[in-house]
C-alpha positions as CSV (number, residue, x, y, z in Angstrom):
1,M,0.0,0.0,0.0
2,A,1.4,3.4,-1.0
3,T,1.8,6.1,1.7
4,V,0.9,9.7,1.2
5,L,2.2,12.5,3.6
6,L,-0.6,15.0,3.6
7,V,0.4,18.5,4.9
8,E,-2.6,20.8,5.4
9,D,-3.2,23.3,8.2
10,Q,-7.0,23.4,8.0
11,R,-8.3,20.5,10.0
12,T,-11.5,20.0,8.2
13,Q,-9.8,20.1,4.8
14,R,-7.1,17.8,6.0
15,E,-9.6,15.3,7.2
16,L,-11.6,15.4,4.0
17,M,-8.5,15.0,1.9
18,A,-7.2,12.1,4.0
19,Q,-10.6,10.4,3.8
20,T,-10.6,10.7,0.0
21,L,-7.1,9.3,-0.3
22,T,-7.8,6.5,2.2
23,Q,-11.0,5.4,0.4
24,D,-8.8,5.0,-2.7
25,G,-6.6,2.5,-0.8
26,L,-3.8,4.8,0.1
27,Q,-2.3,5.0,3.6
28,V,-2.2,8.6,4.8
29,V,0.0,10.3,7.4
30,S,-1.1,13.8,8.2
31,A,0.7,16.9,9.3
32,A,-0.7,20.4,10.1
33,D,2.3,22.4,8.9
34,G,5.8,22.1,7.4
35,R,7.6,21.7,10.7
36,E,5.3,18.8,11.7
37,A,5.8,17.3,8.3
38,L,9.6,17.3,8.7
39,Q,9.1,15.6,12.1
40,K,6.9,12.9,10.5
41,L,9.5,12.4,7.7
42,Q,11.9,11.3,10.4
43,E,9.6,8.3,11.1
44,T,8.2,7.5,7.6
45,R,9.2,7.7,4.0
46,P,6.1,8.5,1.9
47,D,5.7,7.5,-1.7
48,V,4.0,10.9,-2.4
49,I,3.7,14.2,-0.5
50,V,0.6,16.4,-0.9
51,L,1.1,19.9,0.6
52,D,-0.7,23.2,1.0
53,V,1.1,26.5,0.3
54,V,-0.4,28.8,2.9
55,M,0.4,27.4,6.3
56,P,1.7,28.7,9.6
57,N,5.3,28.2,10.9
58,M,6.7,26.9,7.6
59,N,4.7,27.4,4.4
60,G,4.5,24.9,1.5
61,Y,7.2,26.6,-0.6
62,E,9.6,26.6,2.3
63,L,8.9,22.9,3.0
64,L,9.3,22.1,-0.7
65,R,12.6,23.8,-0.8
66,E,13.8,21.8,2.2
67,L,12.5,18.5,0.8
68,R,14.5,19.1,-2.4
69,R,17.7,19.8,-0.5
70,H,17.5,16.5,1.5
71,P,19.1,13.6,-0.5
72,D,16.7,11.0,0.8
73,L,13.6,13.1,0.0
74,A,14.6,14.9,-3.2
75,K,13.0,12.2,-5.5
76,V,9.7,11.9,-3.6
77,P,7.0,13.2,-5.8
78,V,5.2,16.3,-4.5
79,V,1.7,17.6,-5.3
80,V,1.1,21.2,-4.3
81,C,-2.6,21.6,-3.4
82,S,-3.5,25.3,-2.9
83,V,-6.1,28.0,-3.3
84,K,-3.3,30.0,-4.9
85,G,-4.2,29.2,-8.5
86,E,-2.5,31.9,-10.5
87,Q,0.1,30.9,-13.1
88,F,2.8,32.6,-11.1
89,D,2.0,30.3,-8.1
90,K,2.1,27.2,-10.3
91,H,5.4,28.3,-11.9
92,W,7.0,29.0,-8.5
93,A,6.0,25.6,-7.2
94,E,7.4,23.9,-10.3
95,R,10.6,25.9,-10.1
96,L,11.0,24.7,-6.5
97,G,10.5,21.1,-7.6
98,S,6.9,20.2,-7.4
99,N,5.6,17.4,-9.7
100,A,2.0,18.5,-9.9
101,Y,-0.3,21.3,-8.8
102,V,-4.0,21.0,-7.8
103,V,-6.1,24.1,-7.2
104,K,-8.6,24.2,-4.4
105,P,-11.5,23.7,-4.5
106,F,-11.0,20.5,-6.5
107,E,-13.0,17.4,-7.3
108,P,-11.9,14.4,-5.2
109,Q,-11.1,12.4,-8.3
110,D,-8.7,15.1,-9.4
111,L,-6.6,14.8,-6.3
112,V,-6.7,11.0,-6.4
113,G,-5.9,10.9,-10.1
114,T,-2.9,13.2,-9.7
115,V,-1.5,11.1,-6.8
116,R,-2.1,7.8,-8.6
117,S,-0.4,9.2,-11.8
118,L,2.7,10.2,-9.8
119,L,2.7,6.7,-8.2
120,R,2.6,5.1,-11.6
121,R,5.5,7.2,-12.8
122,T,7.6,6.1,-9.9
123,G,6.6,2.4,-10.2
124,R,4.7,2.3,-6.9
């Protein structure tokens, strides 16, 4: 079973996203911000990371930058999932190393489809 690290500060949104991914047969580990995500990454190595941009303590761009600097995490696919849907936001996420971008609000199948596509690309 593939594991997804879900990094989302809004509890209700995090729970809904986790439920959507779990119902599709994925194991979900959740974190409320970038700092908590880094702590969780000491315990588990996810197959995909889904992260929000606007979060307290460490935003999604800062987390993405940190992930790409870390040798063990640099190849883990990252989906940025944010209300920030302008072309600039997507470009910035891609420049920092994201593999996909999903704009909120989204249809559940869009998130699941994006995660599954990245898992197929990595052979998971």
